[in-house]
N, CA, C and O atoms as CSV, one atom per row, in Angstrom:
chain,resi,resn,atom,element,x,y,z
A,1,UNK,N,N,0.833,-1.158,0.000
A,1,UNK,CA,C,0.000,0.000,0.000
A,1,UNK,C,C,0.894,1.242,0.000
A,1,UNK,O,O,1.833,1.335,0.790
A,2,UNK,N,N,0.608,2.159,-0.857
A,2,UNK,CA,C,1.390,3.388,-0.963
A,2,UNK,C,C,0.626,4.552,-0.355
A,2,UNK,O,O,-0.605,4.583,-0.365
A,3,UNK,N,N,1.375,5.502,0.170
A,3,UNK,CA,C,0.785,6.726,0.714
A,3,UNK,C,C,1.492,7.911,0.078
A,3,UNK,O,O,2.670,7.830,-0.268
A,4,UNK,N,N,0.787,8.979,-0.069
A,4,UNK,CA,C,1.358,10.206,-0.606
A,4,UNK,C,C,1.707,11.121,0.556
A,4,UNK,O,O,0.900,11.342,1.459
A,5,UNK,N,N,2.927,11.649,0.516
A,5,UNK,CA,C,3.386,12.552,1.564
A,5,UNK,C,C,3.891,13.818,0.895
A,5,UNK,O,O,4.641,13.761,-0.080
A,6,UNK,N,N,3.478,14.956,1.424
A,6,UNK,CA,C,3.938,16.229,0.893
A,6,UNK,C,C,4.848,16.864,1.942
A,6,UNK,O,O,4.481,16.979,3.111
A,7,UNK,N,N,6.043,17.275,1.505
A,7,UNK,CA,C,6.968,17.939,2.420
A,7,UNK,C,C,7.551,19.174,1.751
A,7,UNK,O,O,7.719,19.218,0.533
A,8,UNK,N,N,7.852,20.168,2.560
A,8,UNK,CA,C,8.510,21.375,2.072
A,8,UNK,C,C,10.000,21.239,2.343
A,8,UNK,O,O,10.424,20.959,3.464
A,9,UNK,N,N,10.781,21.443,1.297
A,9,UNK,CA,C,12.234,21.304,1.401
A,9,UNK,C,C,12.920,22.578,0.951
A,9,UNK,O,O,12.371,23.332,0.146
A,10,UNK,N,N,14.117,22.824,1.465
A,10,UNK,CA,C,14.896,23.932,0.916
A,10,UNK,C,C,15.174,23.666,-0.564
A,10,UNK,O,O,15.337,22.516,-0.970
A,11,UNK,N,N,15.228,24.710,-1.353
A,11,UNK,CA,C,15.400,24.585,-2.804
A,11,UNK,C,C,16.641,23.765,-3.156
A,11,UNK,O,O,16.601,22.937,-4.066
A,12,UNK,N,N,17.738,23.993,-2.441
A,12,UNK,CA,C,18.988,23.270,-2.732
A,12,UNK,C,C,18.822,21.764,-2.539
A,12,UNK,O,O,19.290,20.977,-3.362
A,13,UNK,N,N,18.158,21.363,-1.458
A,13,UNK,CA,C,17.943,19.948,-1.209
A,13,UNK,C,C,17.004,19.351,-2.257
A,13,UNK,O,O,17.240,18.243,-2.738
A,14,UNK,N,N,15.964,20.064,-2.605
A,14,UNK,CA,C,15.036,19.586,-3.635
A,14,UNK,C,C,15.764,19.367,-4.958
A,14,UNK,O,O,15.503,18.385,-5.654
A,15,UNK,N,N,16.673,20.272,-5.308
A,15,UNK,CA,C,17.444,20.136,-6.553
A,15,UNK,C,C,18.334,18.902,-6.503
A,15,UNK,O,O,18.499,18.210,-7.507
A,16,UNK,N,N,18.909,18.627,-5.331
A,16,UNK,CA,C,19.777,17.445,-5.195
A,16,UNK,C,C,18.980,16.145,-5.265
A,16,UNK,O,O,19.499,15.120,-5.706
A,17,UNK,N,N,17.729,16.186,-4.833
A,17,UNK,CA,C,16.908,14.981,-4.834
A,17,UNK,C,C,16.267,14.687,-6.186
A,17,UNK,O,O,15.912,13.545,-6.477
A,18,UNK,N,N,16.123,15.704,-6.995
A,18,UNK,CA,C,15.416,15.528,-8.265
A,18,UNK,C,C,16.012,14.417,-9.133
A,18,UNK,O,O,15.246,13.619,-9.673
A,19,UNK,N,N,17.326,14.321,-9.296
A,19,UNK,CA,C,17.857,13.251,-10.152
A,19,UNK,C,C,17.631,11.835,-9.602
A,19,UNK,O,O,17.725,10.857,-10.344
A,20,UNK,N,N,17.339,11.732,-8.319
A,20,UNK,CA,C,17.153,10.413,-7.710
A,20,UNK,C,C,15.737,10.231,-7.169
A,20,UNK,O,O,15.520,9.451,-6.241
A,21,UNK,N,N,14.788,10.938,-7.739
A,21,UNK,CA,C,13.427,10.893,-7.200
A,21,UNK,C,C,12.817,9.497,-7.217
A,21,UNK,O,O,11.938,9.201,-6.407
A,22,UNK,N,N,13.266,8.636,-8.123
A,22,UNK,CA,C,12.759,7.267,-8.143
A,22,UNK,C,C,13.293,6.437,-6.974
A,22,UNK,O,O,12.778,5.354,-6.695
A,23,UNK,N,N,14.315,6.940,-6.295
A,23,UNK,CA,C,14.917,6.230,-5.166
A,23,UNK,C,C,14.543,6.855,-3.808
A,23,UNK,O,O,15.080,6.457,-2.774
A,24,UNK,N,N,13.638,7.818,-3.813
A,24,UNK,CA,C,13.283,8.521,-2.572
A,24,UNK,C,C,12.797,7.598,-1.449
A,24,UNK,O,O,13.194,7.804,-0.302
A,25,UNK,N,N,11.961,6.594,-1.719
A,25,UNK,CA,C,11.572,5.717,-0.605
A,25,UNK,C,C,12.780,5.041,0.051
A,25,UNK,O,O,12.842,4.940,1.276
A,26,UNK,N,N,13.719,4.588,-0.738
A,26,UNK,CA,C,14.929,3.942,-0.193
A,26,UNK,C,C,15.794,4.949,0.554
A,26,UNK,O,O,16.325,4.638,1.620
A,27,UNK,N,N,15.939,6.149,0.007
A,27,UNK,CA,C,16.727,7.194,0.668
A,27,UNK,C,C,16.120,7.525,2.026
A,27,UNK,O,O,16.843,7.650,3.015
A,28,UNK,N,N,14.810,7.667,2.081
A,28,UNK,CA,C,14.140,7.965,3.343
A,28,UNK,C,C,14.299,6.818,4.345
A,28,UNK,O,O,14.532,7.054,5.531
A,29,UNK,N,N,14.174,5.590,3.870
A,29,UNK,CA,C,14.336,4.425,4.748
A,29,UNK,C,C,15.741,4.389,5.347
A,29,UNK,O,O,15.901,4.191,6.551
A,30,UNK,N,N,16.752,4.580,4.509
A,30,UNK,CA,C,18.135,4.579,5.005
A,30,UNK,C,C,18.377,5.738,5.969
A,30,UNK,O,O,19.054,5.579,6.985
A,31,UNK,N,N,17.830,6.880,5.651
A,31,UNK,CA,C,17.981,8.036,6.524
A,31,UNK,C,C,17.329,7.812,7.877
A,31,UNK,O,O,17.883,8.193,8.908
A,32,UNK,N,N,16.155,7.197,7.877
A,32,UNK,CA,C,15.479,6.903,9.143
A,32,UNK,C,C,16.255,5.891,9.970
A,32,UNK,O,O,16.327,6.007,11.193
A,33,UNK,N,N,16.836,4.898,9.302
A,33,UNK,CA,C,17.653,3.923,10.033
A,33,UNK,C,C,18.853,4.600,10.675
A,33,UNK,O,O,19.181,4.334,11.832
A,34,UNK,N,N,19.506,5.475,9.923
A,34,UNK,CA,C,20.656,6.203,10.447
A,34,UNK,C,C,20.238,7.076,11.625
A,34,UNK,O,O,20.919,7.112,12.650
A,35,UNK,N,N,19.137,7.765,11.479
A,35,UNK,CA,C,18.641,8.622,12.555
A,35,UNK,C,C,18.340,7.805,13.805
A,35,UNK,O,O,18.678,8.217,14.915
A,36,UNK,N,N,17.712,6.660,13.631
A,36,UNK,CA,C,17.416,5.795,14.773
A,36,UNK,C,C,18.686,5.291,15.439
A,36,UNK,O,O,18.750,5.215,16.666
A,37,UNK,N,N,19.689,4.948,14.656
A,37,UNK,CA,C,20.951,4.472,15.219
A,37,UNK,C,C,21.641,5.569,16.009
A,37,UNK,O,O,22.201,5.312,17.075
A,38,UNK,N,N,21.604,6.777,15.500
A,38,UNK,CA,C,22.265,7.895,16.167
A,38,UNK,C,C,21.555,8.262,17.462
A,38,UNK,O,O,22.202,8.660,18.430
A,39,UNK,N,N,20.243,8.134,17.490
A,39,UNK,CA,C,19.496,8.538,18.678
A,39,UNK,C,C,19.464,7.454,19.750
A,39,UNK,O,O,18.895,7.667,20.820
A,40,UNK,N,N,20.060,6.304,19.484
A,40,UNK,CA,C,20.155,5.246,20.479
A,40,UNK,C,C,21.616,5.124,20.889
A,40,UNK,O,O,22.374,4.373,20.274
A,41,UNK,N,N,22.016,5.863,21.930
A,41,UNK,CA,C,23.426,5.933,22.278
A,41,UNK,C,C,24.069,4.585,22.545
A,41,UNK,O,O,25.270,4.429,22.321
A,42,UNK,N,N,23.308,3.606,23.018
A,42,UNK,CA,C,23.925,2.313,23.295
A,42,UNK,C,C,24.391,1.605,22.026
A,42,UNK,O,O,25.201,0.681,22.101
A,43,UNK,N,N,23.894,2.023,20.864
A,43,UNK,CA,C,24.324,1.404,19.612
A,43,UNK,C,C,25.295,2.272,18.827
A,43,UNK,O,O,25.731,1.891,17.740
A,44,UNK,N,N,25.636,3.430,19.366
A,44,UNK,CA,C,26.528,4.335,18.644
A,44,UNK,C,C,27.871,3.677,18.361
A,44,UNK,O,O,28.387,3.780,17.248
A,45,UNK,N,N,28.438,3.009,19.344
A,45,UNK,CA,C,29.724,2.345,19.135
A,45,UNK,C,C,29.636,1.244,18.107
A,45,UNK,O,O,30.556,1.060,17.310
A,46,UNK,N,N,28.537,0.506,18.114
A,46,UNK,CA,C,28.350,-0.557,17.138
A,46,UNK,C,C,28.207,0.028,15.736
A,46,UNK,O,O,28.772,-0.502,14.779
A,47,UNK,N,N,27.463,1.105,15.618
A,47,UNK,CA,C,27.292,1.741,14.305
A,47,UNK,C,C,28.631,2.240,13.778
A,47,UNK,O,O,28.900,2.144,12.581
A,48,UNK,N,N,29.467,2.770,14.657
A,48,UNK,CA,C,30.792,3.248,14.241
A,48,UNK,C,C,31.626,2.105,13.668
A,48,UNK,O,O,32.287,2.269,12.642
A,49,UNK,N,N,31.595,0.965,14.322
A,49,UNK,CA,C,32.377,-0.181,13.851
A,49,UNK,C,C,31.851,-0.683,12.517
A,49,UNK,O,O,32.633,-0.985,11.615
A,50,UNK,N,N,30.545,-0.773,12.385
A,50,UNK,CA,C,29.968,-1.240,11.125
A,50,UNK,C,C,30.256,-0.264,9.986
A,50,UNK,O,O,30.548,-0.679,8.865
A,51,UNK,N,N,30.173,1.035,10.278
A,51,UNK,CA,C,30.519,2.040,9.262
A,51,UNK,C,C,31.977,1.884,8.836
A,51,UNK,O,O,32.298,1.969,7.651
A,52,UNK,N,N,32.852,1.656,9.809
A,52,UNK,CA,C,34.273,1.467,9.516
A,52,UNK,C,C,34.462,0.261,8.601
A,52,UNK,O,O,35.158,0.355,7.589
A,53,UNK,N,N,33.852,-0.868,8.946
A,53,UNK,CA,C,34.010,-2.075,8.125
A,53,UNK,C,C,33.396,-1.891,6.735
A,53,UNK,O,O,33.913,-2.415,5.749
A,54,UNK,N,N,32.297,-1.148,6.664
A,54,UNK,CA,C,31.654,-0.905,5.368
A,54,UNK,C,C,32.510,-0.034,4.462
A,54,UNK,O,O,32.308,-0.023,3.248
A,55,UNK,N,N,33.457,0.693,5.029
A,55,UNK,CA,C,34.329,1.546,4.220
A,55,UNK,C,C,35.428,0.759,3.514
A,55,UNK,O,O,36.243,1.338,2.795
A,56,UNK,N,N,35.456,-0.561,3.716
A,56,UNK,CA,C,36.448,-1.456,3.114
A,56,UNK,C,C,37.880,-1.008,3.441
A,56,UNK,O,O,38.661,-0.694,2.542
A,57,UNK,N,N,38.212,-0.983,4.735
A,57,UNK,CA,C,39.541,-0.535,5.145
A,57,UNK,C,C,40.632,-1.517,4.738
A,57,UNK,O,O,40.360,-2.663,4.380
A,58,UNK,N,N,41.846,-1.051,4.800
A,58,UNK,CA,C,43.010,-1.899,4.512
A,58,UNK,C,C,43.177,-2.909,5.653
A,58,UNK,O,O,42.726,-2.657,6.770
A,59,UNK,N,N,43.822,-4.050,5.380
A,59,UNK,CA,C,44.002,-5.062,6.431
A,59,UNK,C,C,44.674,-4.513,7.694
A,59,UNK,O,O,44.304,-4.892,8.805
A,60,UNK,N,N,45.643,-3.637,7.533
A,60,UNK,CA,C,46.317,-3.058,8.702
A,60,UNK,C,C,45.347,-2.259,9.571
A,60,UNK,O,O,45.446,-2.268,10.798
A,61,UNK,N,N,44.418,-1.575,8.927
A,61,UNK,CA,C,43.430,-0.787,9.668
A,61,UNK,C,C,42.468,-1.698,10.439
A,61,UNK,O,O,42.064,-1.390,11.560
A,62,UNK,N,N,42.114,-2.815,9.818
A,62,UNK,CA,C,41.208,-3.758,10.474
A,62,UNK,C,C,41.879,-4.370,11.702
A,62,UNK,O,O,41.267,-4.481,12.764
A,63,UNK,N,N,43.135,-4.761,11.546
A,63,UNK,CA,C,43.876,-5.348,12.661
A,63,UNK,C,C,43.980,-4.354,13.824
A,63,UNK,O,O,43.934,-4.753,14.988
A,64,UNK,N,N,44.117,-3.076,13.513
A,64,UNK,CA,C,44.263,-2.048,14.545
A,64,UNK,C,C,42.926,-1.607,15.149
A,64,UNK,O,O,42.914,-0.821,16.097
A,65,UNK,N,N,41.822,-2.089,14.627
A,65,UNK,CA,C,40.500,-1.663,15.091
A,65,UNK,C,C,40.287,-1.995,16.566
A,65,UNK,O,O,40.534,-3.118,17.008
A,66,UNK,N,N,39.830,-1.008,17.309
A,66,UNK,CA,C,39.502,-1.162,18.724
A,66,UNK,C,C,38.160,-0.490,18.977
A,66,UNK,O,O,37.810,0.476,18.297
A,67,UNK,N,N,37.415,-0.991,19.942
A,67,UNK,CA,C,36.124,-0.350,20.250
A,67,UNK,C,C,36.332,1.028,20.874
A,67,UNK,O,O,37.361,1.302,21.490
A,68,UNK,N,N,35.337,1.877,20.699
A,68,UNK,CA,C,35.389,3.198,21.321
A,68,UNK,C,C,35.271,3.046,22.834
A,68,UNK,O,O,34.836,2.008,23.333
A,69,UNK,N,N,35.655,4.073,23.542
A,69,UNK,CA,C,35.540,4.067,25.011
A,69,UNK,C,C,34.076,3.892,25.416
A,69,UNK,O,O,33.770,3.160,26.357
A,70,UNK,N,N,33.177,4.569,24.702
A,70,UNK,CA,C,31.747,4.459,25.020
A,70,UNK,C,C,31.259,3.021,24.856
A,70,UNK,O,O,30.488,2.530,25.680
A,71,UNK,N,N,31.701,2.347,23.804
A,71,UNK,CA,C,31.289,0.962,23.583
A,71,UNK,C,C,31.890,0.054,24.656
A,71,UNK,O,O,31.198,-0.810,25.194
A,72,UNK,N,N,33.159,0.242,24.966
A,72,UNK,CA,C,33.786,-0.547,26.038
A,72,UNK,C,C,33.038,-0.369,27.354
A,72,UNK,O,O,32.773,-1.337,28.067
A,73,UNK,N,N,32.699,0.888,27.668
A,73,UNK,CA,C,31.986,1.174,28.917
A,73,UNK,C,C,30.622,0.494,28.942
A,73,UNK,O,O,30.222,-0.064,29.964
A,74,UNK,N,N,29.910,0.540,27.820
A,74,UNK,CA,C,28.577,-0.066,27.770
A,74,UNK,C,C,28.669,-1.579,27.952
A,74,UNK,O,O,27.878,-2.166,28.691
A,75,UNK,N,N,29.627,-2.207,27.285
A,75,UNK,CA,C,29.796,-3.655,27.410
A,75,UNK,C,C,30.172,-4.007,28.848
A,75,UNK,O,O,29.654,-4.976,29.402
A,76,UNK,N,N,31.065,-3.229,29.452
A,76,UNK,CA,C,31.453,-3.456,30.841
A,76,UNK,C,C,30.234,-3.331,31.766
A,76,UNK,O,O,30.060,-4.137,32.680
A,77,UNK,N,N,29.393,-2.317,31.522
A,77,UNK,CA,C,28.185,-2.132,32.332
A,77,UNK,C,C,27.240,-3.324,32.213
A,77,UNK,O,O,26.689,-3.794,33.208
A,78,UNK,N,N,27.060,-3.805,30.988
A,78,UNK,CA,C,26.174,-4.956,30.783
A,78,UNK,C,C,26.738,-6.206,31.463
A,78,UNK,O,O,25.994,-6.974,32.072
A,79,UNK,N,N,28.041,-6.405,31.358
A,79,UNK,CA,C,28.660,-7.562,32.016
A,79,UNK,C,C,28.469,-7.505,33.526
A,79,UNK,O,O,28.111,-8.499,34.157
A,80,UNK,N,N,28.713,-6.324,34.095
A,80,UNK,CA,C,28.561,-6.157,35.540
A,80,UNK,C,C,27.109,-6.374,35.965
A,80,UNK,O,O,26.842,-7.048,36.960
A,81,UNK,N,N,26.191,-5.810,35.220
A,81,UNK,CA,C,24.775,-5.968,35.566
A,81,UNK,C,C,24.351,-7.430,35.442
A,81,UNK,O,O,23.564,-7.922,36.250
A,82,UNK,N,N,24.866,-8.114,34.442
A,82,UNK,CA,C,24.538,-9.526,34.262
A,82,UNK,C,C,25.059,-10.350,35.438
A,82,UNK,O,O,24.395,-11.290,35.876
A,83,UNK,N,N,26.241,-10.008,35.952
A,83,UNK,CA,C,26.819,-10.735,37.089
A,83,UNK,C,C,26.061,-10.455,38.391
A,83,UNK,O,O,25.980,-11.320,39.263
A,84,UNK,N,N,25.516,-9.266,38.518
A,84,UNK,CA,C,24.906,-8.883,39.797
A,84,UNK,C,C,23.402,-9.130,39.827
A,84,UNK,O,O,22.933,-10.002,40.558
A,85,UNK,N,N,22.644,-8.373,39.043
A,85,UNK,CA,C,21.180,-8.471,39.128
A,85,UNK,C,C,20.528,-9.114,37.912
A,85,UNK,O,O,19.344,-9.451,37.951
A,86,UNK,N,N,21.277,-9.286,36.844
A,86,UNK,CA,C,20.716,-9.855,35.624
A,86,UNK,C,C,20.265,-8.767,34.659
A,86,UNK,O,O,20.050,-7.619,35.045
A,87,UNK,N,N,20.130,-9.149,33.413
A,87,UNK,CA,C,19.768,-8.219,32.351
A,87,UNK,C,C,18.264,-8.263,32.078
A,87,UNK,O,O,17.620,-9.302,32.224
A,88,UNK,N,N,17.726,-7.119,31.680
A,88,UNK,CA,C,16.344,-7.087,31.207
A,88,UNK,C,C,16.308,-7.742,29.827
A,88,UNK,O,O,17.355,-8.024,29.245
A,89,UNK,N,N,15.129,-7.980,29.314
A,89,UNK,CA,C,14.996,-8.581,27.982
A,89,UNK,C,C,15.641,-7.682,26.920
A,89,UNK,O,O,16.308,-8.175,26.011
A,90,UNK,N,N,15.442,-6.364,27.038
A,90,UNK,CA,C,16.047,-5.434,26.079
A,90,UNK,C,C,17.564,-5.449,26.184
A,90,UNK,O,O,18.268,-5.430,25.175
A,91,UNK,N,N,18.057,-5.482,27.413
A,91,UNK,CA,C,19.517,-5.525,27.600
A,91,UNK,C,C,20.088,-6.842,27.099
A,91,UNK,O,O,21.201,-6.863,26.572
A,92,UNK,N,N,19.362,-7.930,27.247
A,92,UNK,CA,C,19.820,-9.225,26.740
A,92,UNK,C,C,19.920,-9.183,25.214
A,92,UNK,O,O,20.880,-9.699,24.640
A,93,UNK,N,N,18.933,-8.572,24.559
A,93,UNK,CA,C,18.986,-8.442,23.092
A,93,UNK,C,C,20.174,-7.569,22.689
A,93,UNK,O,O,20.882,-7.872,21.729
A,94,UNK,N,N,20.380,-6.490,23.429
A,94,UNK,CA,C,21.510,-5.611,23.153
A,94,UNK,C,C,22.824,-6.390,23.298
A,94,UNK,O,O,23.713,-6.272,22.455
A,95,UNK,N,N,22.944,-7.185,24.367
A,95,UNK,CA,C,24.148,-7.985,24.587
A,95,UNK,C,C,24.369,-8.956,23.421
A,95,UNK,O,O,25.490,-9.118,22.941
A,96,UNK,N,N,23.304,-9.585,22.983
A,96,UNK,CA,C,23.419,-10.529,21.869
A,96,UNK,C,C,23.873,-9.818,20.601
A,96,UNK,O,O,24.628,-10.387,19.812
A,97,UNK,N,N,23.425,-8.586,20.395
A,97,UNK,CA,C,23.883,-7.823,19.232
A,97,UNK,C,C,25.368,-7.518,19.342
A,97,UNK,O,O,26.090,-7.591,18.347
A,98,UNK,N,N,25.833,-7.178,20.540
A,98,UNK,CA,C,27.260,-6.928,20.733
A,98,UNK,C,C,28.075,-8.195,20.522
A,98,UNK,O,O,29.172,-8.143,19.965
A,99,UNK,N,N,27.546,-9.330,20.961
A,99,UNK,CA,C,28.239,-10.595,20.727
A,99,UNK,C,C,28.383,-10.866,19.234
A,99,UNK,O,O,29.441,-11.292,18.771
A,100,UNK,N,N,27.313,-10.616,18.488
A,100,UNK,CA,C,27.370,-10.834,17.043
A,100,UNK,C,C,28.334,-9.853,16.388
A,100,UNK,O,O,29.076,-10.224,15.479
A,101,UNK,N,N,28.326,-8.613,16.841
A,101,UNK,CA,C,29.262,-7.619,16.319
A,101,UNK,C,C,30.691,-8.068,16.578
A,101,UNK,O,O,31.543,-7.962,15.696
A,102,UNK,N,N,30.962,-8.567,17.774
A,102,UNK,CA,C,32.307,-9.058,18.081
A,102,UNK,C,C,32.684,-10.203,17.153
A,102,UNK,O,O,33.823,-10.286,16.692
A,103,UNK,N,N,31.733,-11.082,16.880
A,103,UNK,CA,C,31.972,-12.192,15.951
A,103,UNK,C,C,32.366,-11.666,14.571
A,103,UNK,O,O,33.313,-12.164,13.962
A,104,UNK,N,N,31.641,-10.658,14.078
A,104,UNK,CA,C,31.959,-10.081,12.767
A,104,UNK,C,C,33.346,-9.447,12.754
A,104,UNK,O,O,34.093,-9.595,11.787
A,105,UNK,N,N,33.682,-8.747,13.819
A,105,UNK,CA,C,34.997,-8.100,13.891
A,105,UNK,C,C,36.101,-9.151,13.946
A,105,UNK,O,O,37.135,-8.993,13.299
A,106,UNK,N,N,35.895,-10.212,14.705
A,106,UNK,CA,C,36.906,-11.283,14.763
A,106,UNK,C,C,37.109,-11.917,13.383
A,106,UNK,O,O,38.239,-12.199,12.985
A,107,UNK,N,N,36.022,-12.136,12.668
A,107,UNK,CA,C,36.149,-12.700,11.307
A,107,UNK,C,C,36.909,-11.750,10.394
A,107,UNK,O,O,37.774,-12.173,9.626
A,108,UNK,N,N,36.579,-10.454,10.481
A,108,UNK,CA,C,37.273,-9.460,9.654
A,108,UNK,C,C,38.758,-9.426,9.994
A,108,UNK,O,O,39.602,-9.345,9.102
A,109,UNK,N,N,39.075,-9.488,11.278
A,109,UNK,CA,C,40.479,-9.466,11.695
A,109,UNK,C,C,41.208,-10.729,11.241
A,109,UNK,O,O,42.362,-10.659,10.818
A,110,UNK,N,N,40.547,-11.877,11.323
A,110,UNK,CA,C,41.179,-13.121,10.871
A,110,UNK,C,C,41.502,-13.042,9.384
A,110,UNK,O,O,42.586,-13.442,8.960
A,111,UNK,N,N,40.581,-12.538,8.606
A,111,UNK,CA,C,40.831,-12.396,7.165
A,111,UNK,C,C,41.928,-11.373,6.897
A,111,UNK,O,O,42.746,-11.550,5.994
A,112,UNK,N,N,41.939,-10.305,7.686
A,112,UNK,CA,C,42.975,-9.281,7.511
A,112,UNK,C,C,44.354,-9.878,7.823
A,112,UNK,O,O,45.317,-9.630,7.098
A,113,UNK,N,N,44.445,-10.661,8.900
A,113,UNK,CA,C,45.728,-11.306,9.240
A,113,UNK,C,C,46.181,-12.232,8.113
A,113,UNK,O,O,47.365,-12.274,7.779
A,114,UNK,N,N,45.238,-12.975,7.527
A,114,UNK,CA,C,45.595,-13.869,6.424
A,114,UNK,C,C,46.112,-13.075,5.223
A,114,UNK,O,O,47.085,-13.474,4.585
A,115,UNK,N,N,45.460,-11.954,4.919
A,115,UNK,CA,C,45.927,-11.119,3.807
A,115,UNK,C,C,47.318,-10.570,4.080
A,115,UNK,O,O,48.168,-10.542,3.190
A,116,UNK,N,N,47.544,-10.137,5.304
A,116,UNK,CA,C,48.846,-9.590,5.647
A,116,UNK,C,C,49.925,-10.673,5.611
A,116,UNK,O,O,51.051,-10.420,5.183
A,117,UNK,N,N,49.582,-11.853,6.052
A,117,UNK,CA,C,50.529,-12.978,6.053
A,117,UNK,C,C,50.878,-13.386,4.621
A,117,UNK,O,O,52.013,-13.766,4.334
A,118,UNK,N,N,49.886,-13.302,3.723
A,118,UNK,CA,C,50.100,-13.658,2.319
A,118,UNK,C,C,50.876,-12.643,1.524
A,118,UNK,O,O,51.405,-12.966,0.461
A,119,UNK,N,N,50.960,-11.392,2.023
A,119,UNK,CA,C,51.666,-10.367,1.247
A,119,UNK,C,C,53.132,-10.335,1.522
A,119,UNK,O,O,53.851,-9.522,0.941
């Protein structure tokens, strides 16, 4: 089902969107996802890592990748809370997302090490 939405935009932005008007639903969807990620501080560190990996960095950059202080602090907080009082359902889902993110980073680092070893 489609809906019609009317919005007022600055002229410059409207001009930039005109060549891609057939892609506006996708552009809006991606923009909303980005906005949601930015407004959820607990995922900011995860979004930073995924953005970094999506930039197709060199193997040396991948090997040097470390979590931000904010991400380290959040993971430490979740670990401590899990040891003491336990996690809420939302915190458990968040923890599982961090575990999966760590898995992806480990795979990227393993491949980067192999590339470096082969060169």
